[in-house]
C-alpha angles and dihedrals in degrees: 000000000000129000092272097045118233091343095069099035123215097304098034092240097117093155090064093056108083097206094048092045092049090049096051099037116094097265090046091051091055093048094044089071088072089058130050102301112069092165093070091053091052089051090051092050090049091050093050092045091050093046101044107028109027097034112025097029092046092048093051094047093044095047092047093048096044091049090063098056139059121270093249092053090047091051091052091048093050090048089064094062094095089049093054091044090055093045094050092043088053094047102041107024101033096244111170114228117215129207092268090055092050093047091048091050091049090051091051091050090047090051091050091050091046092056094042098051121078116247092243091061090055091048091051093045095051091037093237115165104212110177121191112250122225118250098263116167117211113210119195 
């Protein structure tokens, strides 16, 4: 047996052996699930899911969406990625969020709101009376 067990064959040139290559290439991995090794089929499905859905699909949707907004809006949207990662990890994987995580998420949401709201709304909310100054030029 080779260094890698059955995978490598006796000489370690598994790519030269047609049956081994067909078994470990992506189509072979899918079809191997109908035989004795279900694990390889699960690996192939995970590889296709990762490649098509989470990588290619995400890239197409993100590029299309970001192309239709201003750069400042895109920056704010991309800044929320850690927030969504934490939320989905908490919901689907059982990740426990601590107080620092919650405070950080609240700060990200506050920053998003601060960039999305017009300055006049902030001034009215905080009752700031900002009067426009005349164009006085101070000469020294």
